[in-house]
N, C-alpha and C positions, 0 to 999 in steps of 0.2 A: 569413097566419101565425096559427096556432092557439095560444092561450094558456090555460094551466091555472094558477090561483093557489091553492095549498094553504096554509090556515091550521092552527094547532095543534089547534083543536078538530075538525079532520077527521082527525087521526092517530090511530092504533090502537096500543095497547100490548099486545105478545105475548111469551110466554116464548121464550127462545133455543131453537134447534133441539136443542141439547145439554142444556137444562134448567139451565144454571149462571148465568142472568141473565134480563134482560128486555130487549126492543128496542121503540123507538118506531117503528112502521111508518109511513113517510111515504107510500110509493107502491108498488104493485104492479101490473105489467102482463104480460100483458092481464087483463081483468076475469075474476075467478072463479079465478085461479091462487093458489098458496099459496107457502110458503117454499121449496119443493123444485122447482116446475116453472114459475117465472116467467121471462119474458124480460128484464124490467127491474125492479129493486128499489132503492129509496131508503130508508135507515133511519138512525136515531140511537141510539147505544147507549152507556150508561155501563159502564165496566169498574172494578170495585172491588177485584178480586183476581186472582191468576194463574189461568189456566184455558185449556183449548184452544178454539181457534176451530172453529166448525162447518164441515165441508167442504160445498161446492157444486159438484160436478163439472160442467165445461163452462162455468163462469162466470168472468169477469174482474172484479176488484174495484179501485176507487180508494177509498182510505181516507185521511181527513184527521183529525188530532188537533186539536179545537177547544177543548178544556178539559184542564188538567193539564200535568205537567212533561214527560212522555215515556211511550213504550210501546214495549217490545221485543216483536218477533214471532220466536220461536225455531223455525226450520225445522230439519229433520233434519241439514242440512249448514252452516247459516249463520244469522245473527241480523240481522234487519232493524230498524233504530231508527227510530221515528216521532217526530220533534220536532214542536212546536206549528206548525200551519199550513204543513206541508210535505207536500203529497199524495204518496202512494206507491201503486204498483200491484203486485198479485200474482195468481197463479192460485188462485182460490178453491176449486179442487178439492183443494188441499193444506190441512192443518189445523195451523197453527202454534200453539205455546203463547204466549198473550198475557201479558205480565209488565208491569203498570203501574209506573212509577218514581216513588217518593216520593209516594205517595197516589193516589186515584181519578182516572180520566180520562174523557173523553167523545169519541166519534168520530163522524163522519158518513160513511156508506158509500153508494157508488153502484155497483151490481153489474149487469152485463150478460151475457146468454147469448151466447157467442162465435159461434154460428151465426146470431144475429139481429143483434147490434150491435157495432161497433168503436169503441173510444174514440180520438178524434183529439185530445184535449186534456183536462186537468184542472189548474186553477190557482187560487191565492188571489188576490183582487182587492179594491181599495177603490174602483174604479169600473170600469164595463164598457161597451164599444162594440163589438158584434159583429154579423156578418151570417151568416145560415144559407142555404144552398141547399136545393132541394127534397129532402126526405127526411131532412135534418139534424134532430137533436134537441138542445136545449140544457137543461141542468138547473142552476138557480141555487138555492143554500141561503144565506140571510142569517144568518151566524154571529153577528153583533151589529149593533145600532143599527137605525135606520130608513132604508129605501132608497126613492127615488122615480125614476121615469123614464117612458120612452115605449117601448112595444112596438108597432112598425109604426102609430104614431099613436094608440095607446091609452094612456092615463095609467095608471101602476101606482104603488101605495104599499105597501110591505112592511114588516113589523116582524120583530124578531129571531126566528130559528128558523122562519121562514115559507119556503116553497119555491115556485119558479116553473118550469113546464115550457113551453117554447117550441118549436114545430115549425115548420120552414122551409117555404117560403122567405120571407126578409124580414130586417129589421134592428131592432136595439133598443139602448137605452141605459139604464144604471141608475147612479146616484150616491148617495153617502152622506156624512155629515159626519165630520170628525175621523178617528180611527184604526180605525174600524169595518172589518170584513172579511166578505167572502163567498166562497163556493166555487162555482166554475163548471166544469162538465163538459160536454164536447162530444162527441157521438157521430154516427155515420153507419151507415146500414144496410148489412149484409153482403151482397155479391152473390156472392163466391167464399171460402168458408171456408178454403181451403188457402192462398190469397194473403194473407189476414188473419192466418194463424198466423205467417207469415214477416215480415209488414209491420203488426205489432200496435201499434206506438208512435205517439206524436203528432208525432214529429220526423222530419224528413228524414234518412234514413240517412246520405247523403253528407255533409250539414252536421254530424251528429253525429261521423262518423269524422274529418272535417276539424278540427273543434273540439279533439277529444281528442288529436290529433297535435299541434296547435299549442300546447296547454296544457302540453305537456312539452318544447316548444322544437324540434319537427321542422320541418325546411325541406321544404315540399311539393315543391320543385323538386330535391330531393336525397335523396329517400327510397330505401330498399332494401327488398328483399323481407323482410329480417329485421324491419323495422319494423312489418311487417303480418302476420307469420307466425302470430300467436295468433287471427287471424280469417280469414285468407285461404283455408285450406283446412280447413274444419271437419268433415270426413268422418272416419270412423275410420281410423287409421293415417296420415291426413294425406299429406304430400308423398311418403312412402315408397310409399304405395299408388298415387298418381298416377304415379310413375316406373315401377312395375311395369305399369301400364296402357300407358304409352308404350312399353315394351320389347316389348309383344305386338302393336303396331299396324303395324310395319315402315315407320316414317315417314322422309321426307327433307325437305329444305328446300323442295320443290316440292309437298308434301302440303297438301291443304285438309282440315282436321279440323272435325267437329262435336262440340261438347259440349252434350248435352241436359240441361238443368236445371243451368245454369252457375253459378248462385249468385252470389258476389261475384267470380268469375273466377279464383280462385287456381289450380285445376287447369289452366285454358286457358293462362294465363301460364307455368306450369311446363312445359307441352308445347311452347308457342312458344319458350321460352327454351332448352329442352334440344335441340330438333330443328330449330329455326329454320323451322317450319312456320308457316302462317297457321291460326288457330283461330277459329271463329265460335261464340259461345255463345247459347244461347236459354233464357230462364227466364220462368215465369209471373209473377214478382214484379217490377213495375216499379222499385221502389226498388233491388233488387239490380242490376239492368241499369244503372241510372243510375250507382250506385257503382262497378260493375265497370268501366264506360268511363272514369270519373274516375280510378280507381286506375291503370288502364293508361296514361292520359295522364301522370299523376305519374311513372310508371316508364318513360316513353318507349317504350311497347309498342303504340301505336295502330296502327302499320303492320302488326302481326303478330296483333292480337286485335281483335274487335269483338263487341258484345253487343246483343241485341235482345230485346224482350218477345214472347212467344208461347207457343202451346200445343203441349206434346209430342206430343199425339195428333193434331195437325193442323199439321204443319210446313209453313211457308211457303217451301218451296224446291222447285226443279225435281227431276224423277227424276235419279238418278245424278249428283249434285252434289258429293259429297264422296269423298275417298280413305280416310277412317277416321272413326269415330264412337265416342263414349264416353258413359256415363251413370253418374253416381256418386250413390248414396243418393237416388234419384228415385222409383223405381217404388213405393216404400212409400206414396206419396200418390196413386197412380194406380190407380184401379179397373179401367180399360179397358186392361189390359196388352197385350191383343191389339192395340189401335191403336197403342199406344207402340211396340211392336217392328215392327209392319207399316211404320210411317212411318219408323223407323230403316232398315228394309231397303229401302224405296222411294228414300230420298235417297242411298243408298250406290251407288258403282259396283260392277258384278259382280265378285265375287272379293275385295273389300276387307273389312277387319276392323271389327267392332263388338264393344267390351268393355262389359259391364255389371256394375258392382260395386255390390252392394246388400246390404242387411239382409233377411234371410229368416226366416221363422217356424221356430222349433226344436221340439224334442220335449218341452221341459220345461214346457209350459203357456202360458197366454195372456201376452201382453206386458203388463208393468206401465207404467203411465202416471203422469205425463207423460214423454215422451221427445222428443229433439230434433226429430223430424218431425211430432209430434202431441201435443196435451195431453190428448187422449182418443181413444177408439176410432173416433169419428165420421169422422175424416178419415185413419185408418190403413187401409191396404190391403195388408198383408204377405202375401206368398205363400210356400208351402213350396218347398224346393228343386226337388221334382219338378214343381209347377205352373210355376215359372219355366223350368225345362228345356224342358217341353212348349210353352209359350208362345212361346219363341224358335224352337223348331223349326217351329211351325205357322205363323210368320210368314216362313218361308223360309230361316232360318239353319242353317248346318251348325255344330254346336258342336264346336270344336277342343279345349276343355278347360273343366273345372268345378272350381275350387279353393276349398276350405273353409279360410279364414284365421282362424277363431274364436279358436284358441289364440294367434296373433300379435296379434289384436285385444285380447285380455285382458291380455296383456303390455304392449301400448302404453297401455292404461288404467292399469295398475300404475305405469308410469313417469310418466304425466301426473299421477297422484294425488300422487307424490313431488314433482314440479316445481312444482305449483300449492300445495303446502303451504309453499313459500318466501314470506317475508312480502313481497318486492318484487313488487308488482303492475303489470303492463304497462298502458300507457295504454288499449289495446285488448283486450277480452276478449269471449267470446262472448255476455256480457250486453249488449253493443252490439247484438247482432243479434237475440237470442232473448228478451231481457227478464231480469227479476230472478230468475225461477226456472230459469235456465239450468243452475245447478249441480245441482238436483234432477233435471233431465231427464238429465244425463250420468251421474249417480249411478245412476239407474234403467236407464240403457242398459247401463252396466257390470255391473248386477246381473242384467239379462235375459241378457247374454252368459254370465256365470258360471253361471246356472242353466239354461242352454241352452234358454231361452224364445225366444232370438234367436241367429242365426248370421250371420257375414259370409261371403259368397261372391262369387267373381269368375268370370264366364262370358266366355270368349273364343270369338267366333263368326265365320263367314266368310259373306258374302252370296252 
């Protein structure tokens, strides 16, 4: 276990990127980087007046108020309140307006580049007993008091506002007296940026969904699809689009259907419930697959649906295994669309139908980020309609129809905007899946569709 103990005389004071204040720079990595190109940054900042936060595209932030009454972060479409010693996270590519409440405040920031590090936790502690595996990184900031402990057998003593970086593997303990507090953030290295985009939180998604349902008195043994409809089908036009897909696939109760990029399993369950077919879902994100199987168990649908983790460009199924297949809002994250469609063609029986419903590049300009499938362009691979058409044909499909549903998608967003303006907030929202910036993602997607930067299209194909 490698240990780095940083004291205040090792810190550096620098002006804010926007010139509106100063930051105590605690740590920047790798060596030689600056405020724009770092992989990891730890900083301490006083905020004395209202002003915009500097944007850091591609970076995730954990921010904790350690002095002062409170701080409001005003985004375009919502306000995030920071109360003392309540860590919050947001996409640092956004630039909210910071508004101190009743006087100056001070915050500690831990910022990590999304392609390099994933936050797996951030908490306020009065004692710490943790273990790190190989590759993990722990960041501890002593907000107050003296801390003592042992890091893999090495004795450590820390004073207020000192910082400890601990690299796994190994275990460590830290303690303090009285009501002193520290902030501990835990990170792990990123191996697949796309999976991290959808699995960005520190909590088990299944446990989060379970807890939110139980908090409002839902009986997990007597759930209905209505209890889950705010997260179950989070593609554009939701269930209506899924039913349109089903109408094109010629399904019977004997059909075996493949859902490529199945998410939380909502479309698969809709198809299984409507046509009494069996649907197998495959998704890159393990937490989605776990939650999808759990939800199907709650709804007594495990005999008609199953979900496994896997790669859409290397499907783990024999040739000619399925009677129909679909993919919904998946290709935008896949650069190798030739492999995606070749694999779909391979596992379909000859003459069977494949439906691809995706967001494609429009003629109105580049996509505005963040959007639900990507916080920046690094994991976004949106094709034009012609590129998608050609890729499907080259994979061996005969295209039966190509339908542009952009106007219907815009109308759906208009309806959603009206409904979400109602004060009654359901226990489950897309914040559960996509994080605190989900509203901004969907606002941008709506704007992209309106400005014709993006379009929604459905291709119906025969193998």
